[in-house]
C-alpha positions in Angstrom: 14.8 -165.9 206.0 11.4 -164.9 207.5 11.2 -168.3 209.0 14.8 -168.3 210.1 14.1 -164.8 211.9 11.1 -165.8 213.6 13.2 -168.7 215.2 15.4 -166.1 216.6 12.6 -164.3 217.7 11.5 -167.1 219.8 15.2 -167.2 221.1 14.9 -163.3 222.2 11.6 -162.9 223.3 12.0 -164.3 226.8 15.5 -163.8 227.1 16.5 -161.9 230.1 19.2 -160.2 228.9 17.7 -158.9 225.9 14.8 -157.5 227.7 16.9 -155.7 230.2 19.3 -154.2 227.7 16.9 -153.1 225.5 14.9 -151.6 228.0 17.9 -149.5 229.0 18.9 -148.5 225.5 15.3 -147.0 225.0 15.5 -145.4 228.2 19.0 -144.4 227.6 18.5 -142.8 224.4 16.0 -140.1 225.7 17.7 -139.8 228.8 20.8 -139.2 227.3 19.5 -136.3 224.9 17.4 -134.8 227.7 20.7 -134.6 229.8 22.6 -132.9 226.9 19.7 -130.6 226.5 19.1 -129.4 229.9 22.8 -128.8 230.3 22.9 -126.7 227.2 19.9 -124.9 228.1 20.7 -124.1 231.9 24.3 -123.9 232.0 25.9 -123.4 228.7 23.3 -120.8 227.7 24.1 -119.0 230.8 27.8 -118.6 230.4 28.8 -115.2 229.2 30.5 -115.7 225.8 29.7 -112.1 224.3 26.8 -113.9 222.5 28.9 -116.6 220.6 27.3 -119.6 222.3 24.3 -118.3 224.2 22.0 -118.1 221.3 23.3 -121.7 220.4 20.2 -124.1 220.5 21.7 -128.1 219.3 18.0 -129.3 219.2 16.8 -126.8 217.3 15.4 -128.3 213.9 18.3 -127.2 211.7 20.6 -129.1 214.7 18.5 -131.7 216.4 19.2 -134.5 214.1 22.8 -134.5 214.2 22.6 -133.7 217.8 20.4 -136.6 218.4 22.6 -139.0 216.3 26.3 -137.9 218.0 24.7 -138.1 221.4 23.0 -141.7 220.8 25.9 -143.0 219.4 27.8 -143.1 222.5 25.3 -146.1 223.9 25.8 -148.2 220.6 27.8 -150.5 222.8 24.8 -151.8 224.4 23.3 -153.5 221.5 26.9 -154.6 220.2 27.1 -156.1 223.9 23.7 -158.1 223.4 25.0 -159.4 219.9 28.0 -160.6 221.3 26.0 -162.5 223.8 23.6 -164.0 221.7 26.3 -165.2 219.1 28.6 -166.7 221.6 25.9 -168.6 223.5 25.1 -170.4 220.3 28.3 -171.9 220.5 28.4 -172.0 224.7 25.1 -174.2 224.4 25.7 -175.8 221.3 22.5 -174.5 219.5 24.4 -174.0 216.7 25.0 -177.5 216.1 21.2 -178.4 217.0 20.4 -175.7 214.3 22.6 -177.3 211.8 21.3 -181.1 212.5 17.5 -179.2 212.1 18.3 -178.4 208.3 20.1 -175.3 208.6 22.9 -174.6 206.4 26.0 -172.7 208.0 25.1 -170.0 205.5 21.5 -169.6 206.6 22.7 -169.7 210.4 25.4 -166.9 209.7 23.0 -164.9 207.9 20.2 -164.9 210.3 22.9 -163.6 212.8 23.9 -160.6 210.3 20.4 -160.1 209.5 19.5 -159.6 213.3 22.6 -157.0 213.2 21.1 -155.1 210.4 17.3 -155.2 212.1 19.0 -153.7 215.6 20.7 -151.3 213.5 17.3 -150.0 211.9 15.5 -150.0 215.3 18.0 -147.8 216.7 17.9 -145.5 213.8 14.1 -145.2 214.1 14.6 -144.4 217.7 17.1 -141.9 216.9 14.5 -140.1 214.3 11.6 -140.1 216.7 13.7 -138.6 219.6 15.1 -136.2 217.3 11.4 -135.3 216.2 10.5 -135.0 220.0 13.2 -132.6 220.7 13.0 -130.8 217.4 9.4 -130.0 218.4 10.1 -129.2 221.8 12.5 -126.6 220.9 9.7 -124.1 219.3 11.5 -124.1 216.0 10.0 -124.5 212.7 10.4 -128.1 211.0 13.8 -128.7 208.8 15.4 -131.5 207.3 18.8 -129.9 207.4 21.4 -132.4 208.8 19.3 -134.9 208.0 22.4 -136.9 206.6 23.7 -137.5 210.2 20.7 -140.0 211.0 22.1 -142.1 208.0 25.7 -141.5 209.5 24.1 -142.8 212.6 22.8 -145.7 211.0 26.2 -146.5 209.1 27.8 -146.4 212.7 25.2 -148.6 214.4 25.7 -151.1 211.8 29.5 -151.1 211.9 29.3 -151.8 215.7 26.9 -154.6 215.5 29.1 -156.3 212.6 32.0 -156.0 214.6 30.4 -157.5 217.3 29.2 -160.5 215.3 32.8 -160.8 214.0 34.0 -160.8 217.5 31.2 -163.5 218.5 31.9 -165.9 215.9 35.9 -165.7 216.2 36.0 -165.7 219.7 33.3 -168.1 220.4 33.4 -167.3 224.5 31.2 -164.6 225.7 33.5 -163.1 228.5 36.8 -163.2 226.2 34.7 -161.9 223.2 33.3 -159.0 225.5 36.8 -158.2 226.7 38.4 -158.3 223.5 35.7 -155.9 221.7 36.1 -153.5 224.5 40.4 -153.6 224.6 39.9 -153.1 220.8 37.7 -150.4 221.3 40.0 -148.3 223.8 43.1 -149.5 221.4 41.9 -148.1 218.6 40.7 -145.0 220.1 44.2 -144.2 221.7 45.6 -145.0 218.1 43.1 -142.5 216.5 44.0 -139.9 218.7 47.7 -140.2 217.6 46.9 -140.1 214.4 45.0 -137.2 214.6 47.9 -135.6 216.3 50.4 -136.5 213.6 47.5 -134.8 211.3 47.7 -131.6 212.8 51.5 -131.4 213.0 51.6 -132.5 208.9 49.4 -129.7 208.3 51.0 -126.8 210.6 54.9 -128.0 210.2 54.6 -129.2 206.6 51.5 -127.7 205.0 50.1 -131.4 204.2 46.6 -131.8 204.7 45.7 -135.8 204.6 42.6 -135.2 206.6 41.7 -136.7 210.2 43.8 -139.8 209.9 42.4 -141.1 212.7 38.6 -141.5 211.1 40.6 -143.9 208.9 40.5 -146.8 211.2 37.7 -149.5 211.1 35.5 -148.1 214.0 37.0 -144.5 213.8 35.7 -144.4 210.3 31.8 -144.1 211.2 32.4 -142.5 214.5 34.3 -139.7 212.7 30.8 -138.8 210.6 28.9 -138.2 213.8 30.0 -134.9 215.5 28.4 -132.2 217.6 27.1 -129.4 215.8 29.6 -126.1 215.3 29.2 -123.5 217.5 31.0 -120.4 216.8 33.6 -121.1 219.3 34.3 -124.8 218.1 34.1 -123.1 214.3 37.3 -120.9 215.3 39.2 -123.8 216.6 38.0 -126.2 213.4 39.6 -123.8 211.1 43.1 -124.8 212.3 42.5 -128.4 211.9 42.7 -130.9 209.2 40.2 -130.9 206.4 37.3 -133.3 206.9 37.2 -135.7 204.0 33.8 -137.0 204.5 33.0 -138.7 201.3 36.5 -140.9 201.8 35.5 -141.7 205.6 32.0 -142.8 204.1 33.8 -145.0 201.5 36.3 -146.7 204.1 33.4 -147.1 206.8 31.3 -149.2 203.7 34.6 -150.9 202.9 35.0 -152.1 206.4 31.3 -153.0 206.6 31.7 -155.8 203.6 34.8 -156.6 205.2 33.2 -157.3 208.6 30.2 -159.2 206.7 33.1 -161.5 204.6 35.3 -162.5 207.8 32.0 -163.5 209.7 30.7 -165.3 206.9 34.1 -167.4 206.0 34.8 -168.4 209.8 31.4 -170.2 210.2 31.5 -171.5 206.6 35.1 -172.9 206.9 35.3 -173.6 210.6 34.6 -176.6 212.5 31.3 -176.2 214.4 
């Protein structure tokens, strides 16, 4: 696998799209969190809410892991976009066939793409960890690992986005169509998720049936639902009227979807024509 990854790195290191998107991504992580930090400090903190929100600091060490993971989660479409481009380029320029001619098996070809999706998710998680540390220390609060599980939820979300991108790439094979379908699916699932969440609220309020937030049970929203902004007092009051968050169920579903994306990607490459 290391030899395959070295070959993959040779393709990437001088690729302009990789350099540009990676640079934007690293800069975007720090910029996004700085914006959230600044808005909370200079705007939200000065709003008169009777003390309910003014003392709320989302980047204190008791909340920084959750806040940073949530804010950075909005940027995960960038590495997914990069993966779609990398995978579809293999088919556009016929390099996938050349790899097979050079001695790669179909399993090795798809495994290295899936490994790349994993490596990118790990790198993103490390970046979130470093950013959360920096903002936590900047807050002047005592070090704490409270809420550190959200960094794990971020990794799950990042890997989900990446594996869906690989799946779109190997099934569609054309860059423009794959990117378009990725964003269309993302938008469609979010709309369906919102409708399911409204239905969940009605079931609880009108019939006393608490099935949780059913919008979080969809493929991309499963990992999305694990990452939320820290609860301030006002949010906690509103949340008391919402369906229960069955985190264990969402984690199981998110992990199950990962296995499904992995299996579908491998099956497509192994069974279909090159």
